[in-house]
C-alpha positions as CSV (number, residue, x, y, z in Angstrom):
1,M,45.5,126.2,146.9
2,L,44.3,123.2,148.9
3,G,40.8,124.5,149.0
4,A,40.7,124.8,145.2
5,L,42.1,121.3,144.9
6,V,39.4,119.9,147.2
7,A,36.6,121.8,145.5
8,L,37.6,121.2,141.9
9,N,38.0,117.4,142.0
10,P,35.0,115.4,140.7
11,I,33.7,114.4,144.1
12,G,34.0,118.0,145.4
13,L,32.2,119.4,142.3
14,D,29.4,116.8,142.8
15,F,29.1,117.7,146.4
16,L,29.0,121.5,145.6
17,Q,26.3,120.8,143.0
18,S,24.3,118.8,145.6
19,A,24.6,121.6,148.1
20,F,23.6,124.5,146.0
21,L,22.2,123.5,142.6
22,S,20.2,120.4,143.4
23,G,16.5,120.3,142.6
24,E,15.8,118.3,145.7
25,Q,15.3,120.2,148.9
26,L,16.4,117.3,151.1
27,S,19.7,117.0,149.3
28,R,20.3,120.8,149.6
29,N,19.4,120.7,153.3
30,I,21.8,117.9,154.0
31,A,24.8,119.0,151.9
32,R,24.8,122.8,152.5
33,P,25.9,122.7,156.2
34,I,28.6,120.2,155.4
35,V,29.9,122.3,152.5
36,L,29.8,125.5,154.5
37,S,31.6,123.9,157.5
38,A,34.3,122.5,155.2
39,L,34.6,126.0,153.6
40,A,35.1,127.5,157.1
41,V,37.7,124.9,158.0
42,V,39.6,125.7,154.7
43,I,39.5,129.4,155.4
44,L,40.7,128.9,159.0
45,L,43.6,126.8,157.7
46,G,44.5,129.5,155.2
47,I,44.5,132.1,158.0
48,V,46.7,129.9,160.2
49,E,49.1,129.3,157.4
50,W,49.3,133.0,156.6
51,L,50.0,133.8,160.3
52,V,52.7,131.2,160.6
53,R,54.4,132.5,157.4
54,F,54.1,136.0,158.8
55,V,55.7,135.1,162.1
56,V,58.5,133.1,160.4
57,F,59.2,135.9,158.0
58,R,59.5,138.4,160.8
59,R,61.8,136.2,162.8
60,R,64.1,135.6,159.8
61,A,64.2,139.4,159.1
62,R,65.3,140.1,162.7
63,G,67.6,137.2,163.0
64,V,67.2,134.4,165.5
65,K,68.7,135.2,168.9
66,S,69.1,132.3,171.4
């Protein structure tokens, strides 16, 4: 959800357009690695969040033993 929020705000849309739809080669060459790196970070954060939720759910299902 955070990734969609970041990508769909006006600044994010402009940056995505610069990275992939720009007519200028220099603009695409500068923006594309930044966008792809940000996408990788968002995907990694999503995976980490999923793993944390999975672990917490399994612990709650077993019951916490101290």
